[in-house]
C-alpha positions in Angstrom: 146.5 -23.3 39.9 145.1 -23.5 36.4 145.4 -27.3 36.2 143.9 -27.9 39.7 141.2 -25.3 39.0 140.3 -27.0 35.7 139.9 -30.3 37.6 137.6 -28.6 40.0 135.6 -26.5 37.6 137.3 -23.1 38.4 138.3 -20.6 35.8 142.1 -20.2 35.0 144.0 -17.7 37.2 144.4 -14.4 35.4 147.6 -12.4 35.3 146.2 -9.8 37.7 145.2 -12.5 40.1 148.7 -14.0 40.0 150.2 -10.6 40.5 148.0 -10.0 43.5 148.9 -13.5 45.0 152.6 -12.8 44.6 152.4 -9.2 46.0 153.7 -8.5 49.5 150.3 -9.2 51.0 149.5 -12.2 48.8 149.8 -16.0 49.5 152.5 -16.9 47.0 156.2 -16.6 48.0 157.6 -15.8 44.5 160.7 -13.7 43.7 164.3 -13.5 44.5 165.6 -14.8 47.9 165.4 -11.4 49.5 161.7 -11.0 48.4 160.8 -14.5 49.6 162.6 -14.0 53.0 160.8 -10.7 53.5 157.5 -12.3 52.7 158.1 -15.2 55.1 159.2 -12.9 57.9 156.1 -10.7 57.4 153.9 -13.8 57.4 155.5 -15.0 60.6 155.0 -11.6 62.3 151.4 -11.3 61.1 150.3 -14.7 62.0 152.6 -15.4 65.0 153.6 -18.8 63.6 156.9 -20.5 64.3 156.9 -22.7 61.2 156.1 -22.2 57.5 155.7 -25.1 55.1 156.6 -24.4 51.5 155.7 -26.3 48.4 157.7 -26.4 45.2 156.0 -27.8 42.1 158.0 -30.7 40.9 155.9 -31.5 37.9 155.8 -28.2 36.1 159.3 -26.9 36.7 162.5 -28.3 35.1 164.3 -30.4 37.7 167.4 -28.2 37.7 165.1 -25.2 38.6 163.6 -27.1 41.5 167.0 -28.0 42.8 168.2 -24.4 42.5 165.1 -23.2 44.3 165.8 -25.7 47.2 169.4 -24.5 47.3 168.4 -20.9 47.5 165.9 -21.6 50.2 168.6 -23.4 52.2 171.5 -21.1 51.8 169.9 -17.6 51.5 166.2 -17.6 52.5 166.2 -19.7 55.6 169.2 -18.0 57.2 167.7 -14.6 56.5 164.4 -15.5 58.0 166.1 -17.1 61.0 168.2 -14.1 61.6 165.3 -11.7 61.3 162.9 -13.7 63.5 165.5 -14.6 66.1 166.8 -11.0 66.2 163.2 -9.7 66.7 162.8 -12.1 69.7 166.2 -10.9 71.1 167.7 -14.3 70.6 171.0 -15.3 68.9 170.5 -17.5 65.7 171.8 -21.0 66.2 175.0 -21.8 64.4 174.3 -24.7 62.0 176.4 -27.9 62.5 177.6 -29.9 59.6 
């Protein structure tokens, strides 16, 4: 946010602004897998969407951290969100095929 803001003439993001953005009602999905899943489920319920697109910064994080984040999204976050949203709709989550 600070780099993009600088390019567009915005001031850098302050720590309180970042904390507000990562709070349960903020726009950033930051935290452990349970926190991220909870935020995505809340967002889905609030907005009534059936898809959420996530973006991971590949230029500012070490590659190993990006890979770990993708892994956690796939093995922990996505199944938890799927289970919560399908269960709320009275549906059975699909069993992934390999």
